[in-house]
PAPATOR-447330 format. One record per atom (N, C-alpha, C): residue number from 1; residue in three letters; y, z negated, x negated. Coordinates in nm, 4 decimals, always signed. Atoms other than C-alpha are relative to their C-alpha. Layout:
BEGIN
SITE/NUM/ALA/Y/Z/X $
...
//
This chain:
BEGIN
SITE/1/UNK/+0.0747/-0.1070/+0.0527 $
SITE/1/UNK/+0.7484/+2.3104/-1.1418 $
SITE/1/UNK/-0.0338/+0.0128/+0.1516 $
SITE/2/UNK/+0.0253/-0.0278/-0.1123 $
SITE/2/UNK/+0.6740/+2.4888/-0.7960 $
SITE/2/UNK/-0.1391/+0.0687/+0.0047 $
SITE/3/UNK/+0.1984/-0.0595/-0.0252 $
SITE/3/UNK/+0.2529/+2.5823/-0.7031 $
SITE/3/UNK/+0.0393/+0.1128/+0.1076 $
SITE/4/UNK/+0.0412/-0.0771/-0.0885 $
SITE/4/UNK/+0.1943/+2.8669/-0.5075 $
SITE/4/UNK/-0.0988/-0.0065/+0.0413 $
SITE/5/UNK/+0.1059/+0.0573/-0.0274 $
SITE/5/UNK/-0.0792/+2.8142/-0.2556 $
SITE/5/UNK/-0.0004/+0.1258/+0.0833 $
SITE/6/UNK/+0.0200/-0.1693/-0.0808 $
SITE/6/UNK/-0.2974/+3.0745/-0.0462 $
SITE/6/UNK/-0.0254/-0.0700/+0.1321 $
SITE/7/UNK/+0.0349/+0.0091/-0.1867 $
SITE/7/UNK/-0.3142/+3.0059/+0.3653 $
SITE/7/UNK/-0.0962/+0.0740/-0.0083 $
SITE/8/UNK/+0.1455/-0.0526/-0.0583 $
SITE/8/UNK/-0.6123/+3.1236/+0.4827 $
SITE/8/UNK/+0.0334/-0.0073/+0.1421 $
SITE/9/UNK/-0.0363/+0.0743/-0.0996 $
SITE/9/UNK/-0.5227/+3.1780/+0.8623 $
SITE/9/UNK/-0.0914/+0.0903/+0.0987 $
SITE/10/UNK/+0.0722/-0.0435/-0.1312 $
SITE/10/UNK/-0.7202/+3.2967/+1.1767 $
SITE/10/UNK/+0.0469/-0.0167/+0.1344 $
SITE/11/UNK/-0.0672/+0.0249/-0.1403 $
SITE/11/UNK/-0.6387/+3.3397/+1.5199 $
SITE/11/UNK/-0.1719/-0.0199/+0.0970 $
SITE/12/UNK/+0.1099/-0.0517/-0.0972 $
SITE/12/UNK/-0.9571/+3.2476/+1.7294 $
SITE/12/UNK/+0.0568/-0.0615/+0.1436 $
SITE/13/UNK/-0.0499/+0.0570/-0.1508 $
SITE/13/UNK/-0.9066/+3.2285/+2.1181 $
SITE/13/UNK/+0.0854/+0.0113/-0.0397 $
SITE/14/UNK/-0.1669/+0.0559/+0.0210 $
SITE/14/UNK/-0.5953/+3.0702/+2.1546 $
SITE/14/UNK/+0.0522/-0.0775/-0.0900 $
SITE/15/UNK/+0.0190/+0.0926/+0.0924 $
SITE/15/UNK/-0.6454/+2.8767/+1.8714 $
SITE/15/UNK/+0.0659/+0.0599/-0.1167 $
SITE/16/UNK/+0.0073/-0.0371/+0.1235 $
SITE/16/UNK/-0.4812/+2.9288/+1.5369 $
SITE/16/UNK/-0.0557/-0.1191/-0.0928 $
SITE/17/UNK/+0.0518/+0.1000/+0.0892 $
SITE/17/UNK/-0.6772/+2.7833/+1.2590 $
SITE/17/UNK/+0.0444/+0.0408/-0.1650 $
SITE/18/UNK/-0.0737/-0.0673/+0.1569 $
SITE/18/UNK/-0.5698/+2.7806/+0.8457 $
SITE/18/UNK/-0.0847/-0.1124/-0.0572 $
SITE/19/UNK/+0.0351/+0.1315/+0.1221 $
SITE/19/UNK/-0.6618/+2.5707/+0.5349 $
SITE/19/UNK/+0.0627/+0.1107/-0.1262 $
SITE/20/UNK/-0.0389/-0.0356/+0.1151 $
SITE/20/UNK/-0.5552/+2.6247/+0.2004 $
SITE/20/UNK/-0.0797/+0.0336/-0.0802 $
SITE/21/UNK/+0.1052/-0.0332/+0.1113 $
SITE/21/UNK/-0.7682/+2.7807/-0.0210 $
SITE/21/UNK/-0.0218/-0.0606/-0.0996 $
SITE/22/UNK/+0.0013/+0.0702/+0.1116 $
SITE/22/UNK/-0.6775/+2.5883/-0.3359 $
SITE/22/UNK/-0.0317/-0.1326/-0.0091 $
SITE/23/UNK/+0.0159/+0.1042/-0.0109 $
SITE/23/UNK/-0.7188/+2.2724/-0.2074 $
SITE/23/UNK/-0.0748/-0.0128/+0.1286 $
SITE/24/UNK/+0.0858/+0.0734/-0.0619 $
SITE/24/UNK/-1.0124/+2.0967/-0.0531 $
SITE/24/UNK/+0.0533/-0.0791/+0.1546 $
SITE/25/UNK/-0.0913/+0.1166/-0.1172 $
SITE/25/UNK/-0.8978/+1.9117/+0.2825 $
SITE/25/UNK/+0.0594/+0.0165/+0.1003 $
SITE/26/UNK/-0.1118/-0.0367/-0.1255 $
SITE/26/UNK/-0.6287/+2.0887/+0.4335 $
SITE/26/UNK/-0.0173/+0.1223/+0.0473 $
SITE/27/UNK/+0.0123/-0.1440/-0.0958 $
SITE/27/UNK/-0.7093/+2.2655/+0.7054 $
SITE/27/UNK/+0.1104/-0.0919/+0.1664 $
SITE/28/UNK/-0.0359/+0.0568/-0.1435 $
SITE/28/UNK/-0.5620/+2.2415/+1.0551 $
SITE/28/UNK/-0.0029/+0.0879/+0.1129 $
SITE/29/UNK/+0.0167/-0.0444/-0.1153 $
SITE/29/UNK/-0.5456/+2.3491/+1.3935 $
SITE/29/UNK/+0.1285/+0.0260/+0.0991 $
SITE/30/UNK/-0.0997/-0.0624/-0.0983 $
SITE/30/UNK/-0.2443/+2.4851/+1.6293 $
SITE/30/UNK/+0.0045/+0.1085/+0.1152 $
SITE/31/UNK/+0.0469/-0.0525/-0.0432 $
SITE/31/UNK/-0.1769/+2.6430/+1.8798 $
SITE/31/UNK/+0.1164/+0.1487/+0.0214 $
SITE/32/UNK/-0.0632/-0.1179/-0.0029 $
SITE/32/UNK/+0.0814/+2.8906/+1.7725 $
SITE/32/UNK/-0.0233/+0.0560/-0.1659 $
SITE/33/UNK/+0.0536/-0.0149/+0.1674 $
SITE/33/UNK/+0.0375/+3.0564/+1.4050 $
SITE/33/UNK/+0.1883/-0.0516/-0.0829 $
SITE/34/UNK/-0.1590/+0.0452/+0.0966 $
SITE/34/UNK/+0.4524/+2.9198/+1.3149 $
SITE/34/UNK/-0.0026/-0.1321/-0.0023 $
SITE/35/UNK/+0.0305/+0.1349/-0.0045 $
SITE/35/UNK/+0.3196/+2.5941/+1.4259 $
SITE/35/UNK/-0.1109/-0.0452/-0.1373 $
SITE/36/UNK/+0.0764/+0.0394/+0.1576 $
SITE/36/UNK/+0.0006/+2.5919/+1.1767 $
SITE/36/UNK/+0.0471/+0.0242/-0.1088 $
SITE/37/UNK/-0.0288/-0.0064/+0.1324 $
SITE/37/UNK/+0.2076/+2.6879/+0.8928 $
SITE/37/UNK/+0.0652/-0.0949/-0.0154 $
SITE/38/UNK/-0.0690/+0.1710/+0.0286 $
SITE/38/UNK/+0.4171/+2.3634/+0.9621 $
SITE/38/UNK/-0.0637/-0.0650/-0.0481 $
SITE/39/UNK/+0.0520/+0.1203/-0.0301 $
SITE/39/UNK/+0.1061/+2.1752/+1.0121 $
SITE/39/UNK/-0.0707/+0.0052/-0.1507 $
SITE/40/UNK/+0.0252/-0.0488/+0.1017 $
SITE/40/UNK/-0.0133/+2.3554/+0.7041 $
SITE/40/UNK/+0.0797/-0.0541/-0.1406 $
SITE/41/UNK/-0.1332/+0.0682/+0.1214 $
SITE/41/UNK/+0.2954/+2.2611/+0.4510 $
SITE/41/UNK/-0.0261/-0.1141/+0.0132 $
SITE/42/UNK/-0.0480/+0.1669/+0.0319 $
SITE/42/UNK/+0.3200/+1.8937/+0.5897 $
SITE/42/UNK/-0.1679/-0.0307/-0.0750 $
SITE/43/UNK/+0.1354/+0.0212/+0.0509 $
SITE/43/UNK/-0.0485/+1.8835/+0.5390 $
SITE/43/UNK/+0.0089/-0.0331/-0.1614 $
SITE/44/UNK/+0.0007/-0.0235/+0.1045 $
SITE/44/UNK/-0.0819/+2.0110/+0.2070 $
SITE/44/UNK/+0.1264/-0.0778/-0.1175 $
SITE/45/UNK/-0.0727/+0.1221/+0.0460 $
SITE/45/UNK/+0.2379/+1.7694/+0.0917 $
SITE/45/UNK/-0.0171/-0.1094/-0.0226 $
SITE/46/UNK/+0.0227/+0.0728/-0.0371 $
SITE/46/UNK/+0.1177/+1.5059/+0.2500 $
SITE/46/UNK/-0.1329/-0.0321/-0.1033 $
SITE/47/UNK/+0.1798/+0.0085/+0.0674 $
SITE/47/UNK/-0.2524/+1.5762/+0.0276 $
SITE/47/UNK/+0.0829/-0.0432/-0.1351 $
SITE/48/UNK/-0.0511/+0.0629/+0.1141 $
SITE/48/UNK/-0.0435/+1.4903/-0.2863 $
SITE/48/UNK/+0.0655/-0.1136/-0.0621 $
SITE/49/UNK/+0.0009/+0.1222/+0.0193 $
SITE/49/UNK/+0.0906/+1.1907/-0.2191 $
SITE/49/UNK/-0.0308/-0.0999/-0.0322 $
SITE/50/UNK/+0.0726/+0.1366/+0.0269 $
SITE/50/UNK/+0.0490/+0.8776/-0.3080 $
SITE/50/UNK/+0.0225/-0.0825/+0.1549 $
SITE/51/UNK/+0.0129/+0.1251/-0.1485 $
SITE/51/UNK/-0.0547/+0.5920/-0.0118 $
SITE/51/UNK/+0.1507/-0.0331/-0.0126 $
SITE/52/UNK/-0.1690/+0.0674/-0.0131 $
SITE/52/UNK/+0.2810/+0.4177/-0.1178 $
SITE/52/UNK/+0.0909/+0.0561/+0.0469 $
SITE/53/UNK/-0.0606/-0.0908/-0.0491 $
SITE/53/UNK/+0.4376/+0.7562/-0.0887 $
SITE/53/UNK/+0.0333/+0.0104/+0.1756 $
SITE/54/UNK/+0.0366/-0.0361/-0.1864 $
SITE/54/UNK/+0.3296/+0.7845/+0.2726 $
SITE/54/UNK/+0.0709/-0.1095/+0.0461 $
SITE/55/UNK/-0.0547/+0.1283/-0.0448 $
SITE/55/UNK/+0.3960/+0.4381/+0.3418 $
SITE/55/UNK/+0.1217/-0.0363/+0.0009 $
SITE/56/UNK/-0.1356/+0.0304/-0.0166 $
SITE/56/UNK/+0.7640/+0.4295/+0.2466 $
SITE/56/UNK/+0.0525/+0.1039/+0.0930 $
SITE/57/UNK/-0.0673/-0.1265/-0.0852 $
SITE/57/UNK/+0.8153/+0.7890/+0.4235 $
SITE/57/UNK/+0.0018/-0.0850/+0.1450 $
SITE/58/UNK/-0.0314/+0.0307/-0.1448 $
SITE/58/UNK/+0.6731/+0.6359/+0.7364 $
SITE/58/UNK/+0.0323/-0.1706/+0.0628 $
SITE/59/UNK/-0.0402/+0.1267/-0.0276 $
SITE/59/UNK/+0.8508/+0.3205/+0.7418 $
SITE/59/UNK/+0.1252/-0.0269/-0.0140 $
SITE/60/UNK/-0.1794/-0.0681/+0.0726 $
SITE/60/UNK/+1.2198/+0.5059/+0.6248 $
SITE/60/UNK/+0.0112/+0.0088/+0.1453 $
SITE/61/UNK/-0.0115/-0.0757/-0.1415 $
SITE/61/UNK/+1.0989/+0.6575/+1.0510 $
SITE/61/UNK/+0.0662/-0.1491/+0.0497 $
SITE/62/UNK/+0.0386/+0.0595/-0.1047 $
SITE/62/UNK/+1.0573/+0.3136/+1.1982 $
SITE/62/UNK/+0.1746/-0.0266/+0.0110 $
SITE/63/UNK/-0.1390/+0.0615/-0.0449 $
SITE/63/UNK/+1.3604/+0.1646/+1.4302 $
SITE/63/UNK/+0.0464/-0.1799/-0.0466 $
SITE/64/UNK/-0.0536/+0.1788/+0.0147 $
SITE/64/UNK/+1.5208/-0.1983/+1.3839 $
SITE/64/UNK/-0.1812/-0.0404/+0.0577 $
SITE/65/UNK/+0.0495/+0.0460/-0.0507 $
SITE/65/UNK/+1.3157/-0.3367/+1.5868 $
SITE/65/UNK/-0.1494/-0.0181/-0.0600 $
SITE/66/UNK/+0.1042/+0.0115/+0.1126 $
SITE/66/UNK/+0.9870/-0.2149/+1.4128 $
SITE/66/UNK/-0.0197/-0.0437/-0.1190 $
SITE/67/UNK/-0.0774/+0.0144/+0.1465 $
SITE/67/UNK/+1.1008/-0.2614/+1.0866 $
SITE/67/UNK/-0.0285/-0.1401/-0.0207 $
SITE/68/UNK/-0.0243/+0.1382/-0.0023 $
SITE/68/UNK/+1.1718/-0.6075/+1.1640 $
SITE/68/UNK/-0.1377/-0.0653/-0.0108 $
SITE/69/UNK/+0.1390/+0.0088/+0.0263 $
SITE/69/UNK/+0.8018/-0.6593/+1.2906 $
SITE/69/UNK/-0.0767/+0.0078/-0.1297 $
SITE/70/UNK/+0.1095/-0.0219/+0.1132 $
SITE/70/UNK/+0.6497/-0.5161/+0.9695 $
SITE/70/UNK/+0.0160/-0.0896/-0.0751 $
SITE/71/UNK/-0.0854/+0.0553/+0.0409 $
SITE/71/UNK/+0.8919/-0.6966/+0.8081 $
SITE/71/UNK/-0.0905/-0.1651/-0.0068 $
SITE/72/UNK/+0.0276/+0.1495/-0.0009 $
SITE/72/UNK/+0.7884/-1.0390/+0.9097 $
SITE/72/UNK/-0.1705/-0.0270/-0.0394 $
SITE/73/UNK/+0.1366/+0.0310/+0.0211 $
SITE/73/UNK/+0.3982/-0.9722/+0.9436 $
SITE/73/UNK/-0.0196/+0.0485/-0.1403 $
SITE/74/UNK/+0.0336/-0.0246/+0.1466 $
SITE/74/UNK/+0.4067/-0.8297/+0.5498 $
SITE/74/UNK/+0.0318/-0.1133/-0.0612 $
SITE/75/UNK/+0.0229/+0.1172/+0.0382 $
SITE/75/UNK/+0.5665/-1.1647/+0.4771 $
SITE/75/UNK/-0.0657/-0.0601/+0.0198 $
SITE/76/UNK/+0.0990/+0.1149/-0.0906 $
SITE/76/UNK/+0.3317/-1.3755/+0.6799 $
SITE/76/UNK/-0.1437/+0.0807/-0.0955 $
SITE/77/UNK/+0.1516/-0.1147/+0.0416 $
SITE/77/UNK/+0.0198/-1.1022/+0.4845 $
SITE/77/UNK/+0.0190/-0.1038/-0.1260 $
SITE/78/UNK/-0.0171/+0.0287/+0.1214 $
SITE/78/UNK/+0.2025/-1.1767/+0.1467 $
SITE/78/UNK/-0.0546/-0.1407/-0.0026 $
SITE/79/UNK/+0.0020/+0.1618/+0.0301 $
SITE/79/UNK/+0.2240/-1.5451/+0.1902 $
SITE/79/UNK/-0.2092/-0.0509/+0.0114 $
SITE/80/UNK/+0.1813/+0.0634/-0.0027 $
SITE/80/UNK/-0.1715/-1.5825/+0.3048 $
SITE/80/UNK/-0.0732/+0.0671/-0.1219 $
SITE/81/UNK/+0.0160/-0.0393/+0.0954 $
SITE/81/UNK/-0.2528/-1.3162/+0.0625 $
SITE/81/UNK/-0.0031/-0.0813/-0.1749 $
SITE/82/UNK/-0.0595/+0.0461/+0.1190 $
SITE/82/UNK/-0.0996/-1.5291/-0.2246 $
SITE/82/UNK/-0.0900/-0.1850/-0.0130 $
SITE/83/UNK/+0.0858/+0.1321/-0.0046 $
SITE/83/UNK/-0.2755/-1.8632/-0.1146 $
SITE/83/UNK/-0.1559/+0.0218/-0.0325 $
SITE/84/UNK/+0.1861/+0.0147/-0.0036 $
SITE/84/UNK/-0.6220/-1.7379/-0.0951 $
SITE/84/UNK/-0.0240/+0.0406/-0.1867 $
SITE/85/UNK/+0.0694/-0.0568/+0.1655 $
SITE/85/UNK/-0.6016/-1.5846/-0.5254 $
SITE/85/UNK/+0.0175/-0.1621/-0.0412 $
SITE/86/UNK/-0.0509/+0.1306/+0.0909 $
SITE/86/UNK/-0.4481/-1.9246/-0.5814 $
SITE/86/UNK/-0.0924/-0.1149/+0.0207 $
SITE/87/UNK/+0.1295/+0.0723/-0.0649 $
SITE/87/UNK/-0.7351/-2.1092/-0.3848 $
SITE/87/UNK/-0.1261/+0.0734/-0.1059 $
SITE/88/UNK/+0.1070/-0.0567/+0.0917 $
SITE/88/UNK/-0.9723/-1.8742/-0.5980 $
SITE/88/UNK/-0.0319/-0.0117/-0.1331 $
SITE/89/UNK/-0.0026/+0.0009/+0.1594 $
SITE/89/UNK/-0.8361/-1.9006/-0.9182 $
SITE/89/UNK/-0.0292/-0.1610/+0.0048 $
SITE/90/UNK/+0.0121/+0.1061/-0.0145 $
SITE/90/UNK/-0.8616/-2.2700/-0.8617 $
SITE/90/UNK/-0.1544/-0.0213/-0.0089 $
SITE/91/UNK/+0.1143/+0.0501/-0.0332 $
SITE/91/UNK/-1.1571/-2.2951/-0.7512 $
SITE/91/UNK/-0.1148/+0.0607/-0.1744 $
SITE/92/UNK/+0.0222/-0.0914/+0.1204 $
SITE/92/UNK/-1.2423/-2.0566/-1.0843 $
SITE/92/UNK/-0.0225/-0.1035/-0.1073 $
SITE/93/UNK/+0.0025/+0.1328/+0.0954 $
SITE/93/UNK/-1.1389/-2.3511/-1.3108 $
SITE/93/UNK/+0.1156/+0.1225/-0.0967 $
SITE/94/UNK/-0.1145/-0.0905/+0.0743 $
SITE/94/UNK/-0.8690/-2.0258/-1.3987 $
SITE/94/UNK/+0.1808/-0.1007/-0.0536 $
SITE/95/UNK/-0.1377/+0.0809/+0.0361 $
SITE/95/UNK/-0.5811/-2.3108/-1.3684 $
SITE/95/UNK/-0.0149/-0.0926/-0.0811 $
SITE/96/UNK/-0.0067/+0.1309/+0.1298 $
SITE/96/UNK/-0.7183/-2.5941/-1.5832 $
SITE/96/UNK/+0.0799/-0.0549/-0.0827 $
SITE/97/UNK/-0.0700/+0.0741/+0.1086 $
SITE/97/UNK/-0.5354/-2.5557/-1.8192 $
SITE/97/UNK/+0.1599/-0.0472/-0.0322 $
SITE/98/UNK/-0.0907/+0.0994/-0.0574 $
SITE/98/UNK/-0.2318/-2.6252/-1.6132 $
SITE/98/UNK/+0.0051/-0.1499/-0.0083 $
SITE/99/UNK/+0.0224/+0.1570/-0.0160 $
SITE/99/UNK/-0.3679/-2.9511/-1.4926 $
SITE/99/UNK/-0.0190/-0.0798/-0.1825 $
SITE/100/UNK/+0.0175/+0.0631/+0.1664 $
SITE/100/UNK/-0.4848/-3.0093/-1.9214 $
SITE/100/UNK/+0.1129/-0.0306/-0.0185 $
SITE/101/UNK/-0.1436/+0.0166/+0.0249 $
SITE/101/UNK/-0.1361/-2.9532/-1.9943 $
SITE/101/UNK/+0.0875/-0.1475/+0.0553 $
SITE/102/UNK/-0.0612/+0.1335/-0.0312 $
SITE/102/UNK/+0.0285/-3.1775/-1.7338 $
SITE/102/UNK/-0.0093/-0.1396/-0.0050 $
SITE/103/UNK/+0.0697/+0.1611/+0.0413 $
SITE/103/UNK/-0.1851/-3.4574/-1.7880 $
SITE/103/UNK/+0.0197/-0.0403/-0.1506 $
SITE/104/UNK/-0.0284/+0.0357/+0.1217 $
SITE/104/UNK/-0.1385/-3.4445/-2.1439 $
SITE/104/UNK/+0.1481/-0.0356/-0.0474 $
SITE/105/UNK/-0.1244/+0.0161/+0.0540 $
SITE/105/UNK/+0.2162/-3.4234/-2.1398 $
SITE/105/UNK/+0.0520/-0.1733/+0.0925 $
SITE/106/UNK/+0.0042/+0.1061/-0.0473 $
SITE/106/UNK/+0.2250/-3.7085/-1.8752 $
SITE/106/UNK/-0.0600/-0.1277/-0.0786 $
SITE/107/UNK/+0.0508/+0.0870/+0.1203 $
SITE/107/UNK/-0.0090/-3.9346/-2.1322 $
SITE/107/UNK/+0.1105/-0.0332/-0.1186 $
SITE/108/UNK/-0.0484/+0.0520/+0.0891 $
SITE/108/UNK/+0.2315/-3.9031/-2.3904 $
SITE/108/UNK/+0.2169/-0.0140/+0.0071 $
SITE/109/UNK/-0.1360/+0.0260/-0.0603 $
SITE/109/UNK/+0.5800/-3.9174/-2.1830 $
SITE/109/UNK/-0.0201/-0.1463/+0.0955 $
SITE/110/UNK/-0.0337/+0.1155/-0.0654 $
SITE/110/UNK/+0.4828/-4.2271/-1.9680 $
SITE/110/UNK/+0.0377/-0.1262/-0.0281 $
SITE/111/UNK/-0.0590/+0.1140/+0.0306 $
SITE/111/UNK/+0.7129/-4.4991/-1.9430 $
SITE/111/UNK/-0.0477/-0.1146/+0.0206 $
SITE/112/UNK/+0.0661/+0.1487/-0.0079 $
SITE/112/UNK/+0.5661/-4.8438/-1.9718 $
SITE/112/UNK/+0.0659/-0.1031/+0.0169 $
SITE/113/UNK/-0.1119/+0.0883/-0.0254 $
SITE/113/UNK/+0.7499/-5.1601/-1.8740 $
SITE/113/UNK/-0.0968/-0.0913/-0.0057 $
SITE/114/UNK/+0.1772/+0.1569/-0.0095 $
SITE/114/UNK/+0.3719/-5.3950/-1.9121 $
SITE/114/UNK/+0.0691/-0.0995/-0.0600 $
SITE/115/UNK/-0.0760/+0.0913/+0.0549 $
SITE/115/UNK/+0.4533/-5.6918/-1.9917 $
SITE/115/UNK/-0.1265/-0.0954/-0.0771 $
SITE/116/UNK/+0.1532/-0.0292/+0.0595 $
SITE/116/UNK/+0.2166/-5.7548/-2.2772 $
SITE/116/UNK/-0.0180/-0.1633/-0.0748 $
SITE/117/UNK/-0.0107/+0.1448/+0.0351 $
SITE/117/UNK/+0.2435/-6.1601/-2.3121 $
SITE/117/UNK/-0.1760/-0.0697/+0.0175 $
//
């Protein structure tokens, strides 16, 4: 489905300013009318993209070295985030059921080589 939007544009001194009438926050300023129209189009598209879509678009533009650095950072960030969540859940008692289940299983399956003489 294609929507049509109204671009309001004005020349103020040597600058062109414009905004999209139907979408608050979509406004731009450029040195030429052509550049202004392109900026408005891009800004309007970005306005409707989710954060993940914006990140995906930007990640696809990275060179190999930058992508590698981002990947390494993301892996480390994910690990740290997981550790923090695990610690928080443990401190809140959310993992106690796992400890209790392991202890119960251990008590029932514990081999005994005790001498009962």
